[in-house]
N, C-alpha and C positions, 0 to 999 in steps of 0.2 A: 463498865457501864457508867455513863454520866450520872452524877448525883443530882438530886433535885435542889433547885434554888431555895434559899430560906424565905423567899417572899411569894411563894406560889399560892398561899392562902390569902387572898386579897381582901377579905371582908373587913379585917381590922384596918388595913391600909386605906381602903376606900372610905371608911367611916371617919378617919382622921383627916381626909382630904376635902371634906365638904365645904369648908370655909376658906380654903386657900384662894389666891388670885388666879385668874385665867393664865394659862401657860403662854409664854412669849411665842412659841411655835404656832399656836392657834391664832394669835393676833396677827402674826405675819402672814399666815395662810389666808385669812379672811381678807386682808388688805389686797393681796395679790389676786384672789378670786374675784373680788368686787371690781377690780380694774382690768378684768380679762376681756375676751372677745365681745361679750355682750355690751359692756360699758363702752367699748371702742366703736360700737355701731356695726360690728361684723355679723350680728344676728339680726334678721329682719325685725323691725319694731313690733309688729303684731305678735310675732312668735315670742319675742322677749317679754312682752307684757303678759302673755298667757302662761308661759312656762315658769314655774318657780325655780329659783336656784336650789339645787339639792346638795346636801353634804352628808357624807357617810363617815361616822366616827367609829373606829375599831379599838376596843378596850376603853370604853367611855367612862368607866369608874363611877365616881359620885355624881356626875352630871354637870360639872362646872363648865366644861367646854361645850357640851351639848346646849346648855342654856345660852351661852355666848353666841354660838352659831345661829340658834333660832332667833335671838334678839337682833341679829344682824341680817335678817331676811332670808335665811335658809330653811328649807324643809329638811329636817334632820332625821336620819336613820342611824340609830346608835346600837352598838353591839357590845356585850360584855358577858363573860362567863360567870360572874359573881351574882348569884340569885338575890343576895341581900340588898342590892340597889334597886330592885324592880319597883318597890313601892315609891321610891323617890322619883322615878321616871313617870310612874302613873300620875303623880301629883303635878309634875312639870307639864305633862301632856294635857292637863285640864285647860291650860292657858297658852300653850306654845305648840307649834307644829313639830312635835317630836314623836317618833315611833321607835320603841325600844324592843330589842330582842335579846333574851338571855340564851347564850349559846357559845360553845367553843368555836373560836374564829375559824380554825382549820376545817371544821365540819360544815361551814356554810357554803353552799354550792355556787350561789350567785349573789352579787350585790346590786342595788339599784344603780342606774346610770347617774353619774355624779359630776358636779362641777368642782367638788372638793372632796378629797379623801384625807382624813386626819387620823393619825395614830400616835399618841404620845406615850413613849416608853412601854409599849405593849408587845410589838412584833417580836422582840428578842426572846420572849417567853414561848413562842411557837416552836415546836420541835423541829430540828434540822431537816428531817425527812419529809415534814409536812409543809415546810416554808416555801419551796419553789412553786408549788401549785397555788398556794394562797397568794403569793406575789403576782402570779399571772392573772388571777381573778381580780386583784386590786387594780392592776393596770388596765385590764379589759373594761372595768367599770367606769373609768374616767372618760368623760366627754372630751371632744377636741377642745384644746385650750384649758382643760381642767387642771387643777392644782393638786399635787401630791405633797403632803407634809407629814413626815414621819421621823421618829427617833429610831435609830438602830444602834446596837452595841458592838464594840470591837472585840477582836480576838485576844486583846491583852486586858480585858475587863476581869475583875475578880471572879465573876460568875461564869467565865468562859468554859469551865469544866463541868457545868451543869447541863441539863437536857434542854437547851434552848438553841438559838441561832445567833452566833457571834462571828463577826465578819472581818476580814482584812479589808484594807482600803481598795485593793484591786477588785475584790468581790462586790463591794458596794458600787463601784464605778460600772461593773458589768451589769448589775441590776438596773442601773439607770440609763443604759443604752436605749436610744430611741426616744428619750425625753430631752427637753431643754432644761438643763440643770441650772437653777437660779441661785442655789446656795447649797454648798456641801462643806460643813464645818466639822472637822475632827478635833476631839478634845480628850486629853488625859489629865486626871486630877485626883488627888486624895480628898475624900469627902465622907459623907454618911449616907446610908440607906435607912429604910424604915427599921431594919434589923441591926444596925450598928455601923461601925467604920467600914469603908470600902474604897478600893481603887476603881475609879470609873474610866472607861474607854468608850466613847460615844461618837455617833455621827448625827448631826442635825441636817435633815434633807428637805429642801424645797425644790420642786421641779414642776414643769408644765408639760402636759401631753401635747405633742406637736403632730 
């Protein structure tokens, strides 16, 4: 039976993340989404003016990226299983268009139609047997031209023996079939995690629904 990853209790991790910078993946995703079909005039002007851009963030943690998305004109729907961050989102929602749900991602049946789906270093912690259905729901939620921006972990990652989803390059490419892959960066390195030294094997994915 796969063992549990040492970072599955995320309350301490999230508390330590509150003051960090916005992740580069989120910045790249917002740039791509803001330059998408609406900006190119492919959405009728009246509709574009009325319909807000919508972002869905999965595994939103301390709210750093949720705030960034909202401040860049997105209506944000954030999801995280850690109940300790709920108060922080309630405070953010006082001044920004952020709606937060505390839930296990794999148990959410549908997500709002979105121009951007962002998930930074969270999807690998979804159990392997639950991952395919969640992935389909993520892709189904993307509007035409919408941006998918996610971190995935590889099968040579130190945590690959734990009860998450760790993928080969071929498996990642299979997941992205039917999208326009804008960036797929695979990286292996020695580094640190919140719990100590670690060998990282990761994929940084940016894709557009076509």
